[in-house]
N, C-alpha and C positions, 0 to 999 in steps of 0.2 A: 502493500500501500503506500507508493511513495511516492512524493511530493508532484514528481513530473508526470506518472500516470494522472495522478490529481487534475493539476493544471490541465495535461491532453484531455480529458477526460469531460471537464467543464464547460465548455462549449458545448458539446453534443448533450449533457445534460440537462443544460439551460434552454436548447432547444425541444429535446423533451417533453419538459416544464410545460415550455408556450404551447405546446400542439396540444400537452391534455387540457389546460385553460380554457383552449380554444372548444375544444371539445366538450368540457364541460359549464361552457359557458352559461349554460342556463342556472348551473348550482350557482358557479359564482356569483350570477347578477342578485342569486336569491342571500347569499351570503354579504354582498353591499347593500341592500336593503335592510337586512338584519344589525346594520351596521349604523343605522340612519336615529338611533336615539342621540346623539347630541345636536340635531335637528329639533327634536321635540324639545327638548331641556333651554334652548336656543328660546324657544315660544317662550316658555314658562318664564325665563330668567328676564328676555328684555321687555316681556307683561309688568312683571314687579319692578324693575328698575324703571319704568318709564316713571314711575308715583318718585322714586328715591331712589337712588345709586346705592350697590349690594358692595360695601366695602370698596373698594379700588374701580367697579364697573359699574358704570354708564351704561343705559340700553345701546350705544356704540361699537361698545367696548363687548357688552356681552356678546353681540353680532358675530365680532370678528373673534371670539375668541372661540364659540363654537362651530365656527364654519371651519377655523383653522384645524381643528379638535376633529371636524369630521376629514380634512383631508389631510391630517398626519396619522389618520385611525388608517388609512387605505393604506399607505407606505409602512407601515410597522405590523400589521397584520401578519398572523399565523397561526396553521392550523395542525403545526406536525405532531402535538400530542394524540389526535383522532386519530393519525395516520397510522402512528409506531401504534397503536393501540388494535387497529384495524389489522397491523402486519402480527404484530404477535400472534391474534388470536385465530389467525387464519393459515400460519407459518410462512409465508411469504418472507417474513426478515431475511429467513433460512438463505430464499434467492438471494438477496440483497447480499448478506455475507460472501457470497462466493465471489461477486466483485471486484476488483482491484482498489475501490473506492468505501471510503470509510462510510456506514451509512448516514451516518450525519450531517455527513456534506452533502449528502443525496438530495435528503431532505431538506435540505438548506435551500441549494440549487432551483430544487422546483418551486418553493416557495419563492424565491426572488422571480423564478421565472414569468407566475402571472403576476406579477406587478404592473408591466403594460397594459395590460387588457382589463385592469381594474380598474387604472389611474383614466383608460378612456372611457370606461363605461360611467366612473363617476366624477373624476374632477372638472372636469370645463364646467360643469354649470357653479359649482362650489366657487373654483376659482373668478368666473364671473360674476357669481354675487360679490363675493369679496373686492373687489374692485372697485364695483359700484358702487358699495355700501360700508366700507370698512377700508378704503384707500387710510385717509388720516389716522388710523391706529397699527397699523402696520409698522415694523422696524424699519428704517431706512440705512442704516449704516452697514454699510459691506461685508462690514470684518461680523458680524451679529447673524448676518445673513449666513457666510461661511459655518459658524456655528453653528447654526439650523442644520445646514445639510450634514456637519458630523453626526451632529444629537440624532439627528434622525435616524442615521443608519447606524450607530449606538443601540438608539431606542427600538430599531427592530431587531439587532443583536439578542438584547435582550429579553424581547417577548418569546422571538424562537430557540432559544437557551431555556429559557421557562417552560414551554411547553414542548419540550424536548426533553427536558427531566423528569414533567410528569408524564411524557410518555414511559420514558423509560421506568416508572413505577409498573408499569403494567408485565414488568419481566418478574416482578415478585408476588404478583396478585391477579386476579383473572382479570380485573379491570380497573383501570387507575380515574376510569372518567369522573366518576366522586368524588377527585381533588382535583378533575380540572373545573368542576361545579364551586370547589369553594376556593379557588384560586380567580374564577371569574367574579366572581361576589367583592374579592378582596381589592380585584383590579379595579372595576366599574367605580368602587368606591374612594379607592386612595390614590386612580392615576390623574383624576384628573377627566376622566373622560365626559362625568355627567356633575360636576361639579369643580369649578377651579379650586384648587389645592389653596389658594390663599388666603379664601372667604374662610377656613376652618380657623379656631380657637387657636390661638398662637403652642397649647402644649400637641394640639394633633398637627401642625404643621411641624412641629421640632419631632413627631412622630413618623410623621409620613415623608421628611427631608432623609430621614434613615432607610426607609424603606425601597425597593426599586421601582416601586408599581409608577410613583410621580417620573421615572426617569425614561418609563415607556411611550407617555403621554405628555403630563402635563407639561414636561420640562420643554421639549421642543414647540409647542401652541406657545408658550411664554414666551420664546425668545419672535418666536414669528410675530408675533404682536406687543411685543417690543415694552415686555415688563421690566428687563435688566439691562443692566450697565455692562461694559465688557469684564469687570475686573467680578463681576456677582457669576458674571454666564460662564468665565473659565472655570474659577471653582466648580460649580455646577455641572460641568462640564467635565472635571476629574474626577467626582463623587462618580458620574454616571460610567467612565470609563475602567474606575474601578469594581464598578455593578458586574461590569461586563467580564471583565477578566474575571471573577473569580464564581461568577456560574459557568462560564468558558471548564475550569476546572473542576468544578463538583458536579456539571453535567458530565463531562469525560467520564469521569471515577464512576459517577453512577450507571451509567452503559452500559462499562465495560465490565463493572462487578454482576451488573442484569444478565450480560452477555455471558458470562461461567454459567451463570444457572440454566438460562435459556439450551447451553448445549449439554451441560447437564443432565438434563429432562428429556435426551433426544431433540429440540429447535432443530 
């Protein structure tokens, strides 16, 4: 499973992932429709903010925040936990193990390959709405936009790695999907997906700053809507990178330990 073989196979993996996303475009559209909750929350928060600001968020800031949240969610989503559970249950993980590519890298490439179609189906309307309604609330510093690009990439990595770790639990139990449900509850509350993190009480923000969920959605969105200056953004980017590296090590360790059990029981 050499680095050269992995790099040589990556373009083919991306092409296969893109073809699969095109083949299952109806399923992908359903997934996109299932991620429109930020638009619902935008309507609710905007109605309240019209009467009185919610923290730093007036009506315009609310609209910008949740439109940005919808976009970032499309860029960072992952369903690797469900794929791994299915492969373990059906035994097709054994086929993946015969290939000269690490299975987690294959799952990652399949997820990345779906991004173009996901953006084509969802992004244009949200981008136009952002420009028309919230241009004045978006960041203008090119350095912040550069940090946004890096933060979005790391947000995807964190989301994928958490999904891969939860999927790897299926190597120890019949199904880890109940753990995925628990994770989704924590993610929805703590990531800024449904409620901006900075409207929580101070003690809650301190807790959320120490957890990975904010760095999956909230932090990139905050960069897009110009919440942070360069120094604060860089500090948060460092925390996001630390979480990415920690999750990478933990996920690889969990997956390989699970594979030993998978092989021992005839997987």
